[in-house]
C-alpha positions in Angstrom: 234.5 184.8 169.0 235.7 184.0 172.6 235.5 180.5 174.1 234.7 180.3 177.9 236.1 177.4 179.9 235.7 177.9 183.6 236.5 175.5 186.3 235.7 176.8 189.7 236.1 175.5 193.4 232.6 175.8 194.7 231.7 176.9 198.2 227.8 176.4 197.5 225.5 176.2 194.6 221.9 177.5 194.8 218.9 177.4 192.5 215.9 179.6 191.9 213.2 180.2 189.5 214.5 181.7 186.1 215.6 185.4 186.4 214.5 187.8 183.5 216.2 191.1 184.5 219.4 192.1 186.2 217.3 193.9 189.0 215.7 190.5 189.8 218.9 188.8 190.7 218.9 190.4 194.2 215.3 189.6 195.0 215.5 185.9 193.7 214.6 183.1 196.3 217.6 180.9 196.3 217.5 177.2 197.6 220.8 175.5 198.5 221.7 172.5 196.4 223.7 169.4 197.4 227.5 169.4 197.4 229.3 168.8 194.2 231.7 166.0 193.5 235.5 166.1 192.8 236.8 168.6 195.2 233.7 170.7 194.7 234.2 171.5 191.0 231.7 172.4 188.3 232.4 173.2 184.6 230.9 175.9 182.6 232.0 175.1 178.9 231.1 177.0 175.7 230.9 174.7 172.8 233.0 175.1 169.6 231.3 177.5 167.2 229.7 176.0 164.1 231.6 177.0 160.9 230.2 177.2 157.4 232.1 178.1 154.2 230.7 179.3 150.9 232.5 177.9 147.8 232.0 178.7 144.2 232.7 176.1 141.4 235.5 178.2 140.0 237.7 178.7 143.1 239.2 176.2 145.5 239.5 178.7 148.4 236.3 179.6 150.2 234.4 182.8 149.0 233.0 183.5 152.4 233.0 182.2 155.9 230.2 182.0 158.5 230.6 181.3 162.2 227.8 180.9 164.9 228.0 180.3 168.6 226.7 177.0 170.1 226.1 178.2 173.6 227.4 177.1 177.0 226.6 174.3 179.4 226.9 173.9 183.2 227.9 170.4 184.2 229.1 168.5 187.3 227.8 166.0 189.9 226.0 166.3 193.1 226.7 164.2 196.1 225.3 163.8 199.7 222.0 165.0 198.5 219.2 164.8 201.1 215.9 163.1 200.2 214.2 166.5 200.2 216.8 167.9 197.6 216.3 164.9 195.5 212.6 165.5 195.3 213.5 169.1 194.1 216.1 168.2 191.5 214.9 164.9 190.2 211.2 164.6 191.1 209.9 161.6 193.0 208.5 161.3 196.5 209.8 161.2 200.1 208.0 159.0 202.6 209.6 159.0 206.0 213.3 158.1 205.4 212.7 156.6 201.9 212.9 158.4 198.5 211.0 156.9 195.6 211.8 158.0 191.9 209.9 157.1 188.7 211.7 156.2 185.5 210.7 159.7 184.0 213.4 162.4 183.6 212.5 165.7 185.2 213.6 168.6 183.0 214.2 171.7 185.1 214.3 175.3 183.9 216.1 177.3 186.6 218.5 180.1 187.6 221.9 179.1 189.4 224.0 181.1 191.7 227.5 179.5 192.3 229.5 180.9 195.2 233.2 180.3 194.9 235.6 179.6 197.7 237.4 182.9 196.9 234.1 184.8 197.5 233.2 185.5 193.8 229.7 184.7 192.6 228.6 183.2 189.2 225.0 183.9 188.2 223.2 181.9 185.5 219.9 183.6 185.1 218.2 180.8 183.0 219.2 177.3 182.2 217.5 174.2 181.2 218.5 170.6 181.8 218.3 167.6 184.0 220.0 165.7 186.9 220.5 161.9 186.5 221.1 159.0 189.0 224.4 157.1 189.2 224.4 154.8 192.2 227.5 152.7 192.7 226.7 149.9 195.2 229.6 148.1 197.1 232.8 148.9 198.9 233.7 152.5 198.3 230.5 153.0 196.3 229.4 156.7 195.7 225.9 157.8 194.9 226.1 160.8 192.6 223.7 162.8 190.7 225.3 164.2 187.4 223.7 167.4 186.0 223.9 169.0 182.6 222.2 172.2 181.9 222.3 174.4 178.7 222.6 178.1 179.5 219.9 180.2 177.7 219.2 184.0 177.3 217.6 185.4 180.4 214.8 187.1 178.4 214.3 189.0 175.1 214.8 192.2 177.2 217.9 191.0 179.0 220.6 189.5 176.7 222.6 187.7 179.3 223.5 184.0 179.9 226.2 184.3 182.6 227.4 186.9 185.0 230.5 186.8 187.3 
């Protein structure tokens, strides 16, 4: 089993409805997301595999060994979000120059396209997660919106969680 750890310098991130086939990647309607925090870095991290050993009473060493993947996550933080973008990624309402958010957490199921500064593109056809609020008030305070999405299989017909 191979672990994937990818840290990328991001030019821009975009979001669309989930994509269920490789052919649909080209025709997806992508909407641009806010900038990302920390020199425009995001992380795509695959979790440690779950391990299970089978023992018998007679032997101290394992008789068999099982290993299963735990999937990957897309994490980072958005900054400098417009109020319209906040409505899309967190729910809430925009009235004039004001944004109002309720206490409920909006769960999103979306596709992501990440364009890297070197020109490469990473496609995540289907991911489910949420964007949270972290507002630091005061001198040098930064409003950021951390996101955490679990990468899911695109569809039963297309066994893909990430393309790059």
